[in-house]
C-alpha positions in Angstrom: -12.4 -13.9 -39.4 -11.6 -16.4 -36.7 -14.3 -17.6 -34.4 -13.9 -16.7 -30.7 -15.2 -19.1 -28.1 -16.2 -17.1 -25.1 -17.8 -19.0 -22.2 -18.6 -18.5 -18.6 -16.0 -19.6 -16.1 -16.3 -20.4 -12.4 -14.7 -22.5 -9.7 -16.7 -25.4 -11.2 -14.8 -25.4 -14.5 -11.6 -23.4 -13.9 -8.1 -24.9 -13.5 -7.8 -25.8 -9.8 -4.8 -26.0 -7.6 -4.1 -26.4 -3.8 -1.7 -24.3 -1.7 -0.7 -23.9 1.9 -2.6 -26.0 4.4 -5.7 -27.2 2.6 -6.3 -24.0 0.7 -7.8 -24.0 -2.8 -7.4 -21.8 -5.9 -9.1 -21.6 -9.2 -7.5 -19.7 -12.2 -10.4 -17.6 -13.6 -8.1 -15.6 -15.9 -4.6 -16.8 -16.5 -2.5 -14.7 -18.8 1.0 -13.1 -18.5 -0.6 -9.6 -18.2 -3.6 -10.4 -16.0 -4.4 -13.1 -13.4 -7.7 -13.4 -11.6 -7.9 -16.2 -9.1 -10.7 -17.3 -6.7 -9.4 -18.8 -3.5 -10.7 -20.5 -0.4 -9.0 -20.5 2.9 -10.2 -22.7 5.7 -10.2 -21.4 9.3 -6.8 -21.0 10.9 -4.8 -20.9 7.6 -2.6 -18.2 6.2 -0.2 -17.3 3.4 3.4 -16.6 4.0 4.3 -12.9 4.3 5.7 -11.7 1.0 5.8 -9.0 -1.6 5.8 -8.8 -5.4 8.4 -7.0 -7.5 6.0 -6.1 -10.3 2.5 -7.4 -9.6 -0.1 -4.9 -8.5 -2.8 -6.8 -6.7 -6.4 -6.4 -5.5 -8.0 -8.7 -3.0 -11.8 -8.9 -2.8 -13.6 -10.9 -0.1 -16.6 -12.8 -1.4 -17.6 -14.4 1.9 -16.2 -14.7 5.4 -13.7 -12.4 7.2 -10.0 -12.1 6.3 -7.1 -10.5 8.1 -4.6 -8.7 5.9 -1.3 -7.7 7.4 0.3 -5.0 5.4 3.8 -4.1 6.6 3.1 -3.8 10.3 -0.6 -2.8 10.0 -3.5 -5.3 10.5 -6.7 -4.7 8.5 -9.9 -6.8 8.8 -11.7 -7.4 5.5 -15.3 -8.5 5.5 -17.5 -9.8 2.7 -17.8 -7.4 -0.2 -14.7 -5.4 0.9 -11.4 -5.2 -1.0 -7.9 -3.9 -0.7 -5.3 -2.8 -3.2 -1.6 -3.9 -2.7 1.0 -2.1 -4.8 4.2 -3.8 -5.9 7.0 -4.0 -3.2 4.5 -3.8 -0.3 4.9 -6.8 2.1 1.5 -8.5 2.9 0.0 -11.6 4.4 -3.6 -12.8 4.2 -4.9 -14.9 7.1 -8.1 -16.5 8.1 -8.3 -16.0 11.9 -12.1 -16.7 11.9 -14.0 -20.0 12.4 -15.5 -20.0 8.8 -14.0 -20.4 5.3 -12.9 -17.2 3.6 -13.6 -17.0 -0.2 -12.0 -14.2 -2.1 -10.6 -13.2 -5.5 -7.1 -11.8 -6.1 -6.5 -9.9 -9.3 -2.9 -9.4 -10.3 -1.4 -7.2 -13.1 0.8 -8.6 -14.4 0.5 -12.1 -13.1 2.1 -12.7 -9.7 3.3 -16.2 -10.2 7.1 -16.2 -10.2 7.2 -12.7 -8.9 6.9 -13.4 -5.1 9.6 -12.6 -2.6 9.1 -14.1 0.9 9.7 -11.8 3.8 11.7 -13.4 6.7 
C-alpha cells in the first residue's frame, strides 16, 4: 500500500500568484476536477467581467466586503457570506470598499482556461 502524505495547507505554504492590479491568489487545491483558491483584493480593485463555459463556482468572503455583479444585478457580500455562480453566467467581483477583501473561490471543474471575457 502506498503512503499518502496529507498535510495542512494555507496561504503561507500554497502556490502563490498575482493577478490584476496588486491582487494575490493562493492555490489551496489545484486539480483538473476541483480548484480552491484563496484570494486577496486591495481596495479599488476588480476582476474583468467574464463567464465560464464549464466551471461552476462558489465565492465565499472571509473578511471585508465585496461587490459581485451578476449579469446586471449588483450584490454586496460581507464576511462569512457566499454566492454560487453557475456556468455561462457573467460575473465580476469588485472591491469598492476601503479595506482588503479576502475570499475563497471554489471551481468545479477548474476555471483556468475556461474564462470568456464579456465586452
